[in-house]
C-alpha positions as CSV (number, residue, x, y, z in Angstrom):
1,X,0.0,0.0,0.0
2,X,2.9,2.4,0.8
3,X,4.5,1.7,-2.6
4,X,1.2,2.5,-4.3
5,X,0.7,5.7,-2.4
6,X,4.3,6.7,-3.1
7,X,3.8,6.1,-6.8
8,X,0.6,8.1,-6.8
9,X,2.2,11.0,-5.0
10,X,5.2,11.0,-7.3
11,X,2.9,11.1,-10.4
12,X,0.8,13.8,-8.7
13,X,3.9,15.9,-8.0
14,X,5.2,15.4,-11.6
15,X,1.9,16.3,-13.2
16,X,1.2,19.4,-11.0
17,X,0.8,22.4,-13.3
18,X,2.0,20.7,-16.4
19,X,0.3,22.2,-19.4
20,X,2.6,21.5,-22.3
21,X,4.6,18.5,-20.9
22,X,4.4,16.6,-24.2
23,X,6.4,19.0,-26.3
24,X,9.6,17.0,-26.5
25,X,9.8,13.2,-27.1
26,X,11.5,12.7,-23.7
27,X,8.7,14.6,-22.0
28,X,6.1,12.6,-23.9
29,X,7.7,9.4,-22.8
30,X,7.9,10.5,-19.1
31,X,4.3,11.7,-19.2
32,X,3.0,8.5,-20.8
33,X,4.9,6.4,-18.2
34,X,3.3,8.4,-15.4
35,X,-0.1,8.0,-16.9
36,X,0.5,4.2,-17.4
37,X,1.2,4.0,-13.7
38,X,-1.9,5.9,-12.8
39,X,-4.0,3.7,-15.2
40,X,-2.7,0.6,-13.5
41,X,-3.4,1.9,-10.1
42,X,-6.9,2.9,-11.1
43,X,-7.6,-0.5,-12.6
44,X,-6.2,-2.7,-9.8
45,X,-6.4,-0.6,-6.6
46,X,-10.1,0.3,-6.0
47,X,-9.2,2.6,-3.1
48,X,-7.1,4.8,-5.5
49,X,-9.7,5.3,-8.2
50,X,-10.9,8.6,-6.8
51,X,-7.4,10.0,-6.5
52,X,-6.3,8.9,-10.0
53,X,-9.5,10.3,-11.4
54,X,-8.8,13.6,-9.6
55,X,-5.3,13.8,-11.3
56,X,-6.8,13.0,-14.7
57,X,-9.4,15.8,-14.1
58,X,-6.8,18.2,-13.0
59,X,-4.6,17.6,-16.0
60,X,-7.6,18.2,-18.3
61,X,-8.5,21.3,-16.3
62,X,-5.0,22.8,-16.6
63,X,-5.0,22.0,-20.3
64,X,-8.5,23.5,-20.6
65,X,-9.8,20.7,-22.8
66,X,-13.1,18.8,-23.1
67,X,-13.5,15.1,-23.9
68,X,-13.7,15.7,-27.6
69,X,-10.4,17.6,-27.7
70,X,-7.3,15.8,-29.1
71,X,-5.3,16.6,-25.9
72,X,-7.9,15.3,-23.5
73,X,-6.4,12.8,-21.0
74,X,-8.3,9.6,-20.8
75,X,-6.6,7.0,-18.5
76,X,-8.4,4.2,-20.3
77,X,-6.0,4.8,-23.1
78,X,-3.0,4.0,-20.8
79,X,-1.8,1.0,-18.8
80,X,0.3,-2.1,-19.1
81,X,-0.5,-2.9,-22.7
82,X,0.3,0.7,-23.9
83,X,3.6,0.6,-21.9
84,X,4.6,-2.7,-23.4
85,X,3.8,-1.6,-26.9
86,X,5.9,1.6,-26.3
87,X,8.8,-0.6,-25.1
88,X,8.7,-2.8,-28.1
89,X,8.6,0.2,-30.5
90,X,11.5,1.9,-28.7
91,X,13.5,-1.3,-28.9
92,X,12.7,-1.7,-32.6
93,X,13.6,1.9,-33.3
94,X,16.7,2.3,-31.1
95,X,17.8,-1.2,-30.2
96,X,17.7,-3.1,-26.9
97,X,20.1,-0.7,-25.1
98,X,17.6,2.1,-25.6
99,X,15.1,0.3,-23.3
100,X,17.9,-0.5,-20.7
101,X,18.9,3.2,-20.7
102,X,15.3,4.2,-19.8
103,X,15.2,2.0,-16.7
């Protein structure tokens, strides 16, 4: 439980006030990793659903976007499958060392 709360707090601190975090590829990757973590917490830890939803809502509020906007954050689009696909694509693009360097 402590590890889950630490992860949630770390993501919350990272996302605080971020409006254009996805400008650079490295920023996109970090943001996507954080959102994958939130999506996994939301899916598997019922007690954290309200907190993860609040972070999603806050990101959308800071971005000033509605659900039909291209930059709208929807945690259902993130999670373990998206993270694994991203890892495979990164490895295909830059080789196995690229994945190791991100860990």
